[in-house]
N, CA, C and O of each residue as an XYZ file, in Angstrom:
340
protein
N      -6.211    -30.859     21.446
C      -5.876    -30.218     20.243
C      -5.332    -31.126     19.310
O      -4.446    -31.904     19.662
N      -5.794    -31.106     18.096
C      -5.435    -32.021     16.959
C      -4.125    -31.638     16.448
O      -3.856    -30.455     16.240
N      -3.179    -32.717     16.204
C      -1.823    -32.343     15.716
C      -1.955    -32.517     14.176
O      -2.678    -33.374     13.668
N      -1.203    -31.639     13.482
C      -1.174    -31.796     11.991
C       0.156    -31.839     11.661
O       0.988    -31.085     12.164
N       0.439    -32.797     10.729
C       1.815    -33.046     10.143
C       1.984    -31.984      9.056
O       1.191    -31.857      8.122
N       3.191    -31.148      9.263
C       3.486    -30.360      8.079
C       4.802    -30.826      7.562
O       5.863    -30.669      8.167
N       4.667    -31.413      6.396
C       5.881    -31.931      5.715
C       5.940    -31.671      4.363
O       5.084    -30.905      3.919
N       6.797    -32.159      3.568
C       6.932    -31.915      2.173
C       5.714    -32.374      1.303
O       5.486    -31.929      0.178
N       4.952    -33.322      1.955
C       3.814    -33.885      1.217
C       2.569    -33.169      1.561
O       1.553    -33.460      0.929
N       2.520    -32.259      2.494
C       1.234    -31.497      2.761
C       1.021    -30.437      1.796
O       1.914    -29.668      1.441
N      -0.253    -30.404      1.349
C      -0.640    -29.420      0.357
C      -0.546    -28.081      0.798
O      -0.778    -27.824      1.979
N      -0.206    -27.119     -0.076
C      -0.162    -25.725      0.398
C      -1.510    -25.041      0.254
O      -1.797    -24.067      0.950
N      -2.342    -25.556     -0.657
C      -3.671    -25.071     -0.975
C      -4.795    -26.163     -0.622
O      -4.815    -27.195     -1.294
N      -5.575    -26.007      0.235
C      -6.419    -26.966      0.735
C      -7.738    -27.120     -0.220
O      -8.195    -26.122     -0.777
N      -8.207    -28.137     -0.353
C      -9.564    -28.336     -1.055
C     -10.678    -27.556     -0.454
O     -10.907    -27.745      0.740
N     -11.455    -26.644     -1.166
C     -12.440    -25.887     -0.522
C     -13.444    -26.719      0.379
O     -13.965    -26.204      1.369
N     -13.682    -27.958      0.015
C     -14.616    -28.665      0.818
C     -14.021    -28.923      2.210
O     -14.790    -29.149      3.145
N     -12.824    -28.905      2.379
C     -12.216    -29.070      3.627
C     -11.902    -27.836      4.413
O     -11.412    -27.933      5.539
N     -12.191    -26.568      3.808
C     -11.873    -25.287      4.474
C     -12.990    -25.085      5.589
O     -14.101    -25.599      5.456
N     -12.715    -24.466      6.476
C     -13.844    -24.103      7.462
C     -14.684    -23.084      6.811
O     -14.196    -22.287      6.010
N     -15.923    -23.084      7.127
C     -16.998    -22.183      6.544
C     -17.175    -21.046      7.544
O     -17.410    -21.283      8.729
N     -17.060    -19.813      7.061
C     -17.487    -18.683      7.962
C     -18.572    -17.916      7.277
O     -18.428    -17.492      6.131
N     -19.601    -17.749      7.942
C     -20.820    -16.945      7.366
C     -20.635    -15.554      7.490
O     -20.273    -15.064      8.560
N     -20.851    -14.878      6.489
C     -20.664    -13.358      6.425
C     -22.133    -12.776      6.865
O     -23.079    -12.852      6.082
N     -22.256    -12.233      8.076
C     -23.574    -11.882      8.526
C     -23.647    -10.335      8.435
O     -24.481     -9.706      9.085
N     -22.709     -9.712      7.570
C     -22.787     -8.150      7.374
C     -23.928     -7.988      6.396
O     -24.268     -8.844      5.579
N     -24.546     -6.671      6.582
C     -25.536     -6.331      5.647
C     -25.026     -5.797      4.319
O     -23.833     -5.515      4.215
N     -25.820     -5.651      3.349
C     -25.339     -5.133      2.127
C     -24.749     -3.709      2.321
O     -23.658     -3.428      1.826
N     -25.386     -2.914      2.958
C     -24.927     -1.635      3.323
C     -23.531     -1.508      4.092
O     -22.717     -0.631      3.803
N     -23.333     -2.412      5.046
C     -22.079     -2.617      5.769
C     -21.017     -3.057      4.722
O     -19.920     -2.506      4.813
N     -21.191     -3.927      3.795
C     -20.201     -4.336      2.836
C     -19.691     -3.162      2.045
O     -18.494     -2.903      1.921
N     -20.817     -2.371      1.443
C     -20.439     -1.243      0.597
C     -19.833     -0.248      1.443
O     -18.883      0.375      0.970
N     -20.243      0.027      2.690
C     -19.388      1.055      3.493
C     -17.921      0.548      3.685
O     -17.029      1.394      3.741
N     -17.629     -0.725      3.785
C     -16.307     -1.325      4.081
C     -15.519     -0.994      2.798
O     -14.368     -0.565      2.872
N     -16.136     -1.193      1.636
C     -15.394     -0.985      0.339
C     -15.087      0.443      0.179
O     -13.990      0.780     -0.265
N     -16.029      1.355      0.529
C     -15.827      2.704      0.425
C     -14.610      3.326      1.441
O     -13.817      4.224      1.159
N     -14.702      2.667      2.537
C     -13.638      3.138      3.518
C     -12.172      2.653      3.051
O     -11.145      3.297      3.267
N     -12.229      1.524      2.435
C     -10.924      1.106      1.946
C     -10.467      1.947      0.787
O      -9.299      2.322      0.687
N     -11.386      2.233     -0.070
C     -10.951      3.205     -1.212
C     -10.640      4.614     -0.725
O      -9.714      5.226     -1.257
N     -11.359      5.172      0.259
C     -11.070      6.373      0.856
C      -9.638      6.449      1.423
O      -8.862      7.387      1.237
N      -9.365      5.197      2.227
C      -7.963      5.225      2.856
C      -6.887      5.170      1.750
O      -5.853      5.833      1.821
N      -7.148      4.445      0.846
C      -6.054      4.299     -0.322
C      -6.000      5.695     -1.062
O      -4.906      6.101     -1.455
N      -7.008      6.353     -1.239
C      -6.960      7.677     -1.949
C      -6.257      8.634     -1.038
O      -5.498      9.454     -1.555
N      -6.426      8.622      0.276
C      -5.775      9.547      1.335
C      -4.270      9.158      1.295
O      -3.388     10.016      1.317
N      -4.036      7.906      1.238
C      -2.494      7.580      1.270
C      -1.876      8.010      0.095
O      -0.754      8.509      0.182
N      -2.530      7.879     -1.197
C      -1.868      8.433     -2.422
C      -1.809      9.895     -2.431
O      -0.844     10.426     -2.980
N      -2.720     10.611     -1.892
C      -2.666     12.176     -1.702
C      -1.564     12.561     -0.854
O      -0.851     13.508     -1.184
N      -1.351     11.884      0.257
C      -0.235     12.053      1.105
C       1.106     11.938      0.523
O       1.955     12.815      0.681
N       1.325     10.757     -0.217
C       2.478     10.527     -0.868
C       3.027     11.475     -1.919
O       4.191     11.871     -1.980
N       1.888     11.826     -2.853
C       2.313     12.789     -3.895
C       2.447     14.233     -3.275
O       3.236     15.038     -3.769
N       1.690     14.537     -2.220
C       1.941     15.837     -1.599
C       3.251     16.020     -0.994
O       3.820     17.111     -1.029
N       3.806     14.865     -0.375
C       5.066     14.888      0.167
C       6.085     14.961     -0.913
O       7.014     15.764     -0.830
N       5.940     14.100     -1.992
C       6.940     14.218     -3.135
C       6.962     15.665     -3.753
O       8.023     16.212     -4.055
N       5.796     16.222     -3.915
C       5.801     17.575     -4.485
C       6.501     18.716     -3.615
O       7.231     19.605     -4.054
N       6.135     18.508     -2.329
C       6.818     19.398     -1.304
C       8.351     19.196     -1.089
O       9.117     20.081     -0.708
N       8.691     17.915     -1.383
C      10.232     17.735     -1.312
C      10.876     18.638     -2.428
O      11.854     19.333     -2.153
N      10.432     18.628     -3.444
C      10.980     19.403     -4.719
C      11.035     20.964     -4.238
O      12.044     21.664     -4.314
N       9.864     21.351     -3.769
C       9.753     22.759     -3.391
C      10.780     23.211     -2.205
O      11.365     24.293     -2.162
N      10.878     22.115     -1.217
C      11.739     22.415     -0.090
C      13.113     22.381     -0.520
O      13.845     23.265     -0.076
N      13.598     21.521     -1.303
C      14.959     21.308     -1.692
C      15.419     22.561     -2.574
O      16.567     23.004     -2.557
N      14.461     23.031     -3.282
C      14.892     24.258     -4.192
C      14.778     25.545     -3.485
O      15.097     26.545     -4.126
N      14.293     25.716     -2.019
C      14.202     26.856     -1.364
C      15.580     27.343     -1.015
O      16.616     26.717     -1.239
N      15.485     28.573     -0.421
C      16.791     29.178     -0.005
C      17.357     28.602      1.305
O      18.479     28.926      1.695
N      16.569     27.743      1.984
C      17.091     27.069      3.155
C      18.101     26.015      2.788
O      19.099     25.821      3.482
N      17.826     25.303      1.641
C      18.606     24.182      1.231
C      19.455     24.526      0.087
O      20.628     24.158      0.017
N      18.802     25.313     -0.919
C      19.498     25.850     -2.026
C      20.030     24.921     -3.205
O      20.957     25.284     -3.930
N      19.397     23.727     -3.343
C      19.760     22.781     -4.303
C      19.210     23.399     -5.712
O      18.327     24.250     -5.817
N      19.885     22.816     -6.698
C      19.402     23.319     -8.105
C      18.141     22.564     -8.444
O      17.906     21.562     -7.769
N      17.282     22.913     -9.414
C      16.156     22.268     -9.813
C      16.390     20.869    -10.166
O      15.587     20.001     -9.824
N      17.556     20.579    -10.900
C      17.927     19.262    -11.388
C      18.066     18.253    -10.227
O      17.470     17.177    -10.168
N      18.915     18.731     -9.327
C      19.145     17.949     -8.072
C      17.964     17.634     -7.324
O      17.745     16.507     -6.880
N      17.066     18.787     -7.152
C      15.936     18.285     -6.289
C      15.013     17.381     -6.937
O      14.432     16.517     -6.279
N      14.820     17.531     -8.289
C      13.821     16.535     -9.034
C      14.513     15.293     -9.092
O      13.810     14.284     -9.135
N      15.883     15.150     -9.104
C      16.470     13.756     -8.967
C      16.257     13.212     -7.568
O      16.103     12.000     -7.419
N      16.241     14.002     -6.585
C      15.982     13.482     -5.304
C      14.462     13.073     -5.214
O      14.129     12.105     -4.530
N      13.742     13.665     -5.764
C      12.215     13.314     -5.737
C      12.103     12.055     -6.539
O      11.354     11.184     -6.096
N      12.821     11.814     -7.791
C      12.718     10.604     -8.413
C      13.264      9.522     -7.670
O      12.789      8.390     -7.756
N      14.284      9.817     -6.908
C      14.818      8.768     -5.995
C      13.877      8.412     -4.942
O      13.849      7.283     -4.453
N      13.149      9.309     -4.605
C      11.983      9.125     -3.459
C      11.003      8.181     -4.129
O      10.418      7.307     -3.488
N      10.836      8.370     -5.411
C       9.606      7.630     -5.990
C      10.272      6.213     -6.347
O       9.553      5.235     -6.545
N      11.491      6.147     -6.412
C      12.021      4.797     -6.740
C      12.352      4.590     -8.162
O      12.480      3.451     -8.611
N      12.498      5.671     -8.906
C      12.768      5.777    -10.352
C      14.323      6.044    -10.556
O      14.930      6.806     -9.803
N      14.857      5.465    -11.475
C      16.237      5.741    -11.885
C      16.372      6.838    -12.692
O      15.690      6.890    -13.716
N      17.235      7.849    -12.377
C      17.488      9.040    -13.216
C      18.927      8.903    -13.899
O      19.904      8.633    -13.199
N      19.037      9.087    -15.234
C      20.404      9.099    -15.844
C      20.891     10.465    -15.862
O      22.004     10.717    -16.323
């Protein structure tokens, strides 16, 4: 096994001519299918997040919890990561 020296003088980004080459043997259909799966997964993730945030407001204003609309929307914004004054 070759030893490599990692010190302050070692480059963080290597020159492309020294990078190992890896041949992509996927077909064009497989590449497009992979892109669609990624987009579908991101879309479902967004759908789940916004559904959860919407249901949070509905749950907090229900009779079980009884928060006011202002407090439940503030909690939803806190969930989103937004600052409410």
